N, C-alpha and C positions, 0 to 999 in steps of 0.2 A: 401524210408528212405534216399536217397542220397541228397535229397532236404531238408530234415528236419533240424531244427536248431541245433547247437551243444549240448544245454542242453538235447535235445531230444534223439540224439545219444548216449551221455553218460548215460542217464538214461537207454537206451535199454541195455547198458552193464552191468548193474547192476542186470538184472533180469535174474534169473536162467535159463538155456537152457531149463530144464523139464517144465518151466513154458508156453513155446511158444505154439501156437495151430496153425496148418497150415489148412488152408480150401481149399477145392476143390471148385471152383466156377464153377457154369454151364455157358453156353454161355449167356443167358438173364441177369444174374447179371453181367457179364462183358461187354456186350453192354450197360446197363443202367449206370453202373460206367463211361464208356467212353463218353456216351452222356452227363452225368453231368459235365465232364470236359470240353467237346466240346462247352457246353451252358454256360460254365463259373459259373456254380452254386457250383463247387468245383474248387480250383485252382491247377496248375500241382503239386505244392508241397503236394498236397492231394491225388496225384495218387495212393500211396501205402494203404492209409486209404481208398479210394475208392474200392480198391480190396480186402478189408479184412473184408467189411461188411458181416455177416454171411448169409444174404438174400435179396432177392428183396424187401421185405416187407418193410425194412427201407426207400429204395429210394421212394416207392410209397407212403408211409406215409408224407415224407418230400414234395414229388410233390403235393399231395393233399392239404397240409397245405399251400404251396406257392400259388397254385391257389386259394385258398379261400381268401388269404390275398391279391391277386392281381385282384381278379373278376372285381373290378370297376376301375381299374387304366388304364389310357392312357398308351401308349407303353412307352413313357419319363417317366413316373411316376414308371413303372415296372421297366424298366432299373436302375432308381435311387435305387428303392427298393432292387433289386438284387445286385447292387453294395454295398449297406450297410451291405447286409447279409453277403456276402463275405469279407468285411472289419471287421465283427463282431460287428458292430454297432447294428445291429437288430438280434436277436436270434430268431430261429424258434424251438420252443419246443413243 
């Protein structure tokens, strides 16, 4: 949350404390989140988000979608594609 934009921090202050849900993440979830950060699929500002995903299933689904979209791309095309994903120009749904 420290790298979140101010409007996100302000929004968090408006959420009642009893609405928060704290998650216990297993090692596999943490490792996958850190890998996505290392591979720059998620940016550093998304670190908190990466650790808050309920399950590894989310990461696997995204990985499969990314792999399918990039299957016939050159390395340069893959880099450009991932850059556009990071910038929000391409949505992975």
